[in-house]
C-alpha positions in Angstrom: 98.8 20.7 49.4 101.4 20.6 52.2 100.7 18.8 55.5 102.5 20.1 58.5 102.4 17.7 61.5 101.8 19.5 64.8 101.1 16.7 67.2 104.7 16.3 68.2 105.1 19.9 69.1 104.8 20.6 72.8 102.6 23.7 73.3 102.9 25.2 76.8 99.6 26.6 78.1 101.2 30.0 79.1 102.4 30.7 75.5 100.7 31.7 72.2 101.6 29.8 69.1 101.6 31.0 65.5 102.7 29.6 62.2 104.1 31.8 59.5 104.3 31.0 55.7 106.7 32.8 53.5 107.2 32.5 49.7 110.6 33.6 48.4 112.4 33.7 45.1 114.3 30.5 44.5 116.6 32.2 41.9 117.5 35.7 41.1 115.4 37.5 38.4 115.7 40.9 36.7 113.3 42.3 39.2 114.3 40.5 42.5 117.3 38.8 44.0 117.2 35.2 45.2 115.5 34.9 48.6 113.3 37.9 48.0 110.0 37.5 49.9 107.1 37.5 47.4 104.3 36.8 49.8 103.8 36.1 53.5 100.9 34.9 55.6 100.3 33.4 59.0 97.8 31.8 61.3 97.2 31.5 65.0 97.6 27.9 66.2 96.6 28.4 69.8 96.0 31.1 72.3 97.6 31.1 75.7 95.3 29.3 78.1 97.0 29.9 81.4 99.5 32.5 82.5 101.1 32.7 85.9 99.9 35.6 88.2 102.6 38.2 88.9 104.1 37.7 92.4 106.8 39.7 94.1 109.5 37.3 95.3 111.9 39.7 96.9 112.6 40.8 100.4 112.5 44.6 100.0 109.7 46.7 101.3 107.8 49.9 100.5 107.3 53.3 102.2 104.5 55.8 101.7 104.7 59.6 102.2 101.9 62.1 101.8 102.9 65.6 100.8 99.4 67.0 100.6 95.8 65.8 100.9 95.9 64.8 97.2 99.6 63.8 96.6 101.3 60.5 97.7 104.7 59.1 96.9 105.5 55.4 97.0 109.2 54.6 97.4 111.0 51.3 97.0 114.7 50.4 96.9 115.3 51.6 93.3 112.2 53.7 92.5 109.7 56.3 93.5 106.1 56.7 92.0 104.2 59.9 92.7 100.4 59.9 92.6 98.9 63.4 92.2 96.4 65.1 89.9 94.3 62.0 90.5 96.6 59.5 88.9 100.2 58.3 88.5 102.0 61.5 87.7 105.7 60.7 87.9 107.9 57.6 88.0 111.6 57.5 88.7 113.8 54.4 88.5 117.5 54.4 89.6 117.6 58.1 89.3 116.1 58.3 85.8 112.7 59.9 85.3 110.7 57.4 83.1 107.2 58.9 83.4 107.2 62.7 83.3 103.6 63.6 82.8 100.4 62.3 84.4 98.8 59.1 83.0 95.4 60.5 81.9 92.4 59.4 79.9 92.7 60.1 76.2 90.0 59.9 73.5 91.6 61.6 70.6 93.8 60.8 67.6 94.4 63.1 64.6 91.8 62.6 61.9 92.9 60.9 58.7 91.7 61.7 55.2 89.1 58.9 55.7 87.6 60.6 58.8 85.9 63.5 57.1 82.5 62.0 58.0 83.4 62.0 61.7 85.4 65.3 62.1 82.4 67.4 62.7 81.0 64.9 65.2 84.3 64.8 67.1 84.4 68.6 67.3 80.8 68.7 68.5 81.6 66.1 71.2 84.8 67.9 72.2 86.9 64.7 72.5 90.1 66.6 71.6 90.3 68.1 75.1 89.2 66.5 78.4 88.8 68.4 81.7 89.7 66.3 84.7 87.8 66.5 88.0 89.9 64.4 90.3 88.6 62.4 93.2 90.4 61.4 96.4 92.8 58.6 96.9 91.8 55.7 99.2 95.1 54.1 100.4 95.6 50.6 101.7 99.0 49.3 102.9 100.1 45.7 103.4 101.1 45.1 107.0 104.4 43.6 105.7 104.9 46.6 103.4 105.0 44.3 100.3 102.4 46.3 98.4 100.4 49.5 98.6 97.1 50.2 96.9 95.8 53.5 95.8 92.2 53.7 94.5 90.5 56.7 93.0 87.5 57.7 90.9 88.0 60.5 88.5 85.7 62.2 86.1 86.7 63.6 82.7 84.4 66.0 80.7 84.6 66.7 77.0 85.2 70.4 76.1 82.0 71.1 74.1 79.4 68.6 75.2 77.8 67.1 78.2 79.6 63.7 77.8 81.6 62.6 80.8 83.7 59.6 81.5 83.9 58.1 85.0 87.3 56.4 85.4 87.6 54.1 88.4 91.2 53.1 89.0 93.3 50.9 91.3 97.1 51.1 91.3 98.9 48.3 93.2 102.6 49.0 93.7 105.3 46.4 94.6 108.8 46.8 96.0 110.5 46.0 92.7 108.7 49.0 91.0 106.0 47.0 89.4 102.6 48.8 89.1 99.4 46.9 88.3 96.9 49.5 87.0 93.3 48.3 86.9 90.8 50.6 85.2 87.2 50.7 84.2 85.9 53.6 82.0 82.2 54.3 82.1 80.7 57.0 79.9 77.4 58.7 80.9 76.2 58.2 77.3 76.9 55.2 75.1 77.0 54.7 71.4 79.2 57.6 70.1 82.0 56.9 67.5 85.2 58.1 69.2 88.7 58.4 67.7 90.1 56.1 70.5 89.8 55.2 74.2 92.8 54.7 76.4 95.5 56.5 78.4 98.4 58.8 77.5 101.5 59.9 79.2 105.0 61.1 78.3 108.5 59.9 78.8 111.8 61.8 78.4 113.0 62.0 74.7 116.0 59.8 75.6 113.6 56.9 75.5 114.0 56.2 71.7 114.1 52.4 71.4 111.0 50.3 70.9 110.4 46.5 71.1 107.0 45.1 71.0 105.1 41.8 70.7 102.1 42.5 68.5 101.3 43.3 64.9 104.2 44.8 62.9 106.4 46.0 61.6 103.9 48.2 59.6 101.3 50.4 61.2 98.1 48.5 61.7 94.4 49.2 62.5 91.4 47.0 63.1 90.6 46.9 59.4 94.2 47.2 58.2 96.2 44.5 59.9 96.4 41.3 57.8 99.7 42.5 56.3 101.1 43.1 59.8 101.7 39.7 61.3 102.0 39.0 65.0 105.6 38.9 66.2 108.4 40.6 68.2 109.6 43.7 66.4 112.3 46.3 67.0 112.2 49.9 65.9 112.7 53.5 67.0 110.3 56.2 68.2 111.3 58.4 65.3 110.5 55.7 62.8 106.9 55.6 63.9 106.2 58.9 62.1 104.9 58.4 58.5 105.6 61.5 56.4 102.2 61.8 54.8 101.7 64.7 52.4 99.1 66.0 54.9 100.1 65.1 58.5 97.5 62.9 60.2 97.1 59.8 62.4 100.1 57.5 62.2 102.1 54.9 64.2 99.3 52.7 65.6 100.1 49.0 66.4 97.3 46.5 67.0 97.0 43.4 69.1 100.0 44.4 71.3 100.7 42.1 74.3 103.7 43.9 75.5 105.8 47.0 74.7 109.3 48.0 75.9 110.3 51.7 75.6 114.0 52.2 76.4 116.9 54.4 76.3 120.1 53.3 74.6 121.4 52.2 78.0 118.4 49.8 78.4 116.7 52.0 81.0 113.0 52.2 80.4 109.5 50.7 80.9 107.9 47.4 80.0 104.2 47.6 79.6 102.1 44.5 79.3 98.4 43.6 79.0 96.9 40.2 79.7 94.5 40.7 76.8 95.6 42.9 73.8 95.9 46.6 73.3 96.6 49.2 70.7 99.7 51.4 71.2 101.2 54.5 69.6 104.6 55.8 70.6 105.9 59.0 68.9 107.4 62.4 69.1 104.1 64.2 68.4 100.8 65.1 70.0 97.6 64.6 68.1 96.1 67.8 69.2 99.1 69.7 67.8 98.5 68.2 64.4 94.8 68.9 64.5 93.4 71.9 66.4 90.0 72.0 64.8 88.3 71.9 61.4 90.1 74.4 59.2 92.9 74.6 61.8 95.4 71.8 61.3 98.9 71.3 60.2 98.7 71.0 56.4 102.3 70.2 55.4 105.1 68.0 56.8 107.5 71.0 57.0 105.2 72.6 59.5 105.6 69.7 62.0 108.2 69.9 64.7 109.0 67.0 67.0 108.1 67.4 70.7 110.9 67.0 73.2 109.2 64.0 74.9 108.3 60.5 73.9 104.5 60.4 73.8 102.9 57.1 74.8 99.3 56.0 74.0 98.0 52.8 75.6 94.6 52.2 74.1 91.8 49.7 74.8 90.9 50.4 71.2 91.6 52.9 68.4 89.2 53.6 65.6 89.6 51.7 62.3 90.4 53.6 59.1 87.7 52.9 56.6 87.7 54.3 53.1 85.6 57.4 53.3 88.0 59.6 51.4 86.7 57.9 48.3 84.3 55.2 49.4 82.5 53.8 52.5 83.3 54.7 56.1 84.4 52.1 58.6 82.4 48.9 58.2 80.2 47.9 61.1 82.2 44.8 62.0 85.2 47.0 62.7 83.5 50.0 64.3 83.9 50.6 68.0 81.5 52.8 69.9 81.6 54.4 73.2 80.6 52.0 76.0 81.8 50.9 79.5 85.3 49.5 78.9 87.7 47.7 81.2 91.4 48.3 80.5 94.2 47.1 82.7 98.0 46.9 82.3 101.2 46.3 84.2 104.1 48.8 84.2 107.6 47.3 85.1 110.9 49.2 85.1 113.9 48.1 83.0 117.4 48.8 84.1 119.5 47.2 81.3 119.3 45.7 77.8 117.4 42.4 77.7 116.9 39.8 75.0 113.5 39.2 73.4 113.2 36.0 75.4 113.9 37.9 78.7 111.4 40.6 77.9 108.8 38.0 77.0 109.4 36.1 80.3 108.9 39.3 82.3 105.8 40.3 80.4 104.1 36.9 80.2 102.2 37.2 83.4 98.7 38.1 84.5 98.1 41.2 86.6 97.6 40.1 90.3 94.4 42.1 90.5 91.0 40.8 89.4 89.7 42.4 86.2 87.0 45.0 86.6 83.3 43.9 86.4 81.6 45.1 83.2 77.9 46.0 83.6 75.7 45.8 80.5 72.0 46.6 80.3 69.6 44.7 78.1 66.5 46.0 76.4 64.3 44.8 79.3 66.1 46.9 81.9 68.2 44.1 83.4 71.9 44.4 84.2 74.3 41.6 83.2 77.6 41.5 85.2 80.8 39.8 83.9 84.6 39.7 84.4 87.4 38.1 82.5 89.1 36.8 85.6 88.5 33.0 85.5 86.7 31.5 88.5 86.0 34.9 90.0 83.1 35.7 92.3 81.2 39.0 91.6 80.0 40.9 94.6 77.3 43.5 93.9 75.3 46.1 95.8 72.1 47.5 94.4 70.6 50.7 95.7 67.1 51.5 94.3 65.7 55.0 93.8 63.6 54.6 97.0 66.8 53.8 99.1 66.2 50.0 99.2 69.5 48.1 99.3 70.2 44.6 98.0 73.6 42.8 98.2 74.6 39.5 96.6 77.2 37.3 94.9 77.4 35.8 91.5 79.6 33.0 90.2 80.1 31.5 86.8 77.4 28.9 87.7 74.9 31.2 89.5 75.3 34.4 87.4 71.9 35.9 86.7 70.8 39.3 85.5 69.8 41.9 88.0 66.5 43.8 87.7 67.3 47.5 87.4 63.9 48.5 85.8 63.1 50.9 88.6 66.4 52.6 88.4 69.1 53.1 91.0 72.8 52.5 91.4 74.7 49.2 90.9 78.2 48.7 92.3 80.2 45.5 91.7 83.7 44.1 92.1 85.3 40.7 91.6 87.3 38.5 94.0 89.2 35.3 93.3 91.6 33.2 95.4 95.2 34.2 94.7 94.2 37.6 93.3 93.7 41.0 94.8 90.1 42.3 94.8 89.2 44.1 91.6 88.4 47.8 91.4 84.8 48.7 92.0 82.5 49.4 89.0 79.6 51.7 89.4 76.7 52.3 87.0 73.7 54.6 87.3 70.3 53.5 86.0 67.3 55.6 85.2 63.7 54.3 85.2 63.3 51.7 82.4 60.6 52.5 79.9 59.4 49.5 77.8 59.3 51.1 74.3 57.5 48.0 73.0 54.5 48.6 75.3 54.4 52.3 74.5 54.3 51.6 70.8 51.4 49.1 71.3 49.5 51.8 73.2 
């Protein structure tokens, strides 16, 4: 047994701490050179307990132009961000286009050999293709032109079923080009097994360099990540493709805190999340690998790289399981469709930075309160929560008969809300030093007590 003293190590509250153990060859052998790593493991010592809130410290200002009733462009000293098609659709920094397609909801990854049990369900649900019904932007401008807010509610419908996703979004833009995106995704039906849940957009193919803080360097999934230890890793977009005999899902990285996608010049984006996310960056699109059961790319030579860098930012992606020759994903790793908050920060990069410099930029909390999650219990009561510490939750309940009730909940006074008679519940969070969170809306039908019905 080896004892490692930790008491003398100063652990700052804004940082995470891990310890890594490595076993290497002391001497050369016929099968390995001296220093060859035989085994590696690691453990988390402490999570970050306090991160500073992002604050713009400069003197520049923003301007807003409206080109149509559904299109806005926010311009700063070195950037412009266009919001159309119901979302952030284009981002230019110092003359370089860094986001070239709209940031849209995505629920699909290419099935693996282990996904045979789910392929038919995914086809029936129609999650490979989503149709967007965009809402209208509500715009708020700071009097000093130090930030601009755009809020919108969009609906996405699957192609072959009645499942819809309501996505309530708030984009807060700052003069240095930083965009804090706060999102809450609410399905009209809970409980389905989906390939993934998150957002996707594309960057120019010149963005070829990757740096990330998360699991690596290997691909990782919820049930396949012990061999991928947390750390800062470097790679390329091209290297994320694994040349399986049969092309399928590849490239996912779990427990990602931040991700930098850059050109060789250093120009690019830094994307961070105050919690953790799954990310996939590659030169392929999942729906081009798999177009339906019996209609998929079967051999690597049939694959051709797309001209853009495709970026997936996911609240979660489905685990792999062993269903090609054994059981499907175990219950403790399975994620099912439910109301999901997912927020992230996008920051522009204009030159090559060290790992320490990237970490310093990314190690901040979004300046917007996290969305309120509304969960219903078996008795018809709604439970409201947010991950923003010390936040106050404001809610409005509208019953089926039109009766309205408003109130506030804190960490001390938080109580479930009676929604047994159905209606609409809207909530958002506030906290000193933070911008108000995006509104979350949930519809409730009349609650039927199944226990009483069975007794009858």
